[in-house]
C-alpha positions, 0 to 999 in steps of 0.5 A: 500500500502506498502512503497517503494523508487523511484530513479530519473533516468532522466537527471538533465536539460530538456528544451522543446518548439519550439525554445529551441535550442537557449539555447544550448549555455547557456548549453555549457557555464555552462559546461565551454566548449571550444571544443564541438563536434557533434555526429549525423547520416548521414541523419541529417548531410546531412540536411543543415538547421538542422546542420546550426541551431545546429552550430549557437546555439553552438555559438563561436566555428567555425566548430566543428568536427562531427562523424557519426553513423548509425542505431542501433549504430554499434560498429565499427562506435562507435570505429571510432568516438572515433578515429576521435574525440580523437585527437580533445580532445572534452570536450562536445559531442552534440548528434543530432538525434534519439537513435543511435547517442545519445546512441553512444555519451554516449559510445564515451564520456565514452571512450574519458574520459577513454583514456584521462588524469586522472579525465577528463570528457567529458560531453554530451548534447542531442538534440533528433529528434525522440521520442525514448527517449534514452536521458533519460536513463543511459545505451546505446545500440549498435550492435556488429559485429555479428549483435546482440544488446548489452547493455552498462551501466557505471556510468556517462553515463546519458546526462547532459542536453536534449533539445526538440525543436519542431521546429527543429524536423519538419525536421524529416520524419513523418514515423520515427517520428510517429513510434518512437512515438509508441516506446514512447507509448511502454515505457509508457505501459511497465513502468506502467506494470513493477513489483513492486509499482511505483505510481509516474511514473504510473501517468506520464505513464498514462498521457503519453499514453493519450497525445500520443493517442491525439497528434500523429494523430494530428501531422500526420494531421498537420506535420508543427505544432511545438506546436503539436510536442512539445506535442508529446515530452512531452508525450514521456518524461513522459512515460519514468521516470522508465527507467531501468525496462522499457528498460528490459521489454518484448516488448523492449527485443523482439524488440531488438532480431529482430531489429538490426539483420534484419534492423528494426528500434526500433520504428517499432518493437514496432509497430509490437509487442506492441499490441501482447505483451500487450495481452499476459501480460494481460492474465498473469497479468490481474489486472495490465493490466486492471488498465492500461486500466482504468488509461489511458482511453483505455478501461475496460481491457488489451484486449481493451487497446491492441485493441486501440493501434493496431487501433492507429498504423493502423490509423497512417499508420505504419507497423503492420505485421511482414510479411512485413519484410524478417524474416523466421520461424528459425529467429523467433525461434532464436529471441525467444530463445534469449530473456532470460527472464522468459517466455517459448520460445513457448509463445514468438514464439506465440507472434511473430507469432501473429504479423505476 
């Protein structure tokens, strides 16, 4: 094996376990916060138990301002959040929810710092309620006015700390939780298959796959077990220690082409595409896909691994046919043409058609 370099890309502090929300006040104190604000979704904001718990954990600040973000983080709502929070001059944003409010908080924090006094930084503490792990990546995604998913990457966008609370996420609807769990599985698979040598993250990715295969069905069977939810969260975390190459991998990029434009959640796009992308990659990168199957216990080769993933998605009762969504053949062709990677458009169209 030749030499290499591994750059750690996750937040500096990650707390986990049932009840770990209680450490939010400590994290805020460590950042010397006096004016925290919350960035979340409308569904989370309407859940009094979740919001009361977060406000209580914030501590001494009464009624912190709240900015709301919709699915796929629309750019217009991010702009509105910057305007709403700007007058309050928050020093820390606390994001609560899935990838949309977490990614939005990254961008809002950057814009607030840029528009404020020189040298001012707005910190970010993420409290995820899904398994999409946007909190572990330095970049952010949002949806522009044309309905296209666009990326944003600026220095300092990585959250300062992440809190995985297995009790808080008991409020997350099970279909959303499980589909975001397949998104986490997608991260682990594509991280393992990423070009180059990455022995550190390979070990964690293989462990993540095993954990998610074991714990996601148990979460469905015991929806109020905070300990199992924590196992899900650990699997999602371990599967995303190579964020850059993983986020740019084929299943993710193909999912983004149909997700925001057609209102399909990120987790569901992974349910639809991951087995078929893995089969395609197994034909192109057989040795690496076979190594993935062996390391994660999913079979003897990439085809068996893809079949195992397909079976898991069906077992969890998640969508697995693109035909369930209102896409047309021109939509698929447009999506394939927008992927922009070194894959023939005809091949990408066949992957979408296989998912039909």
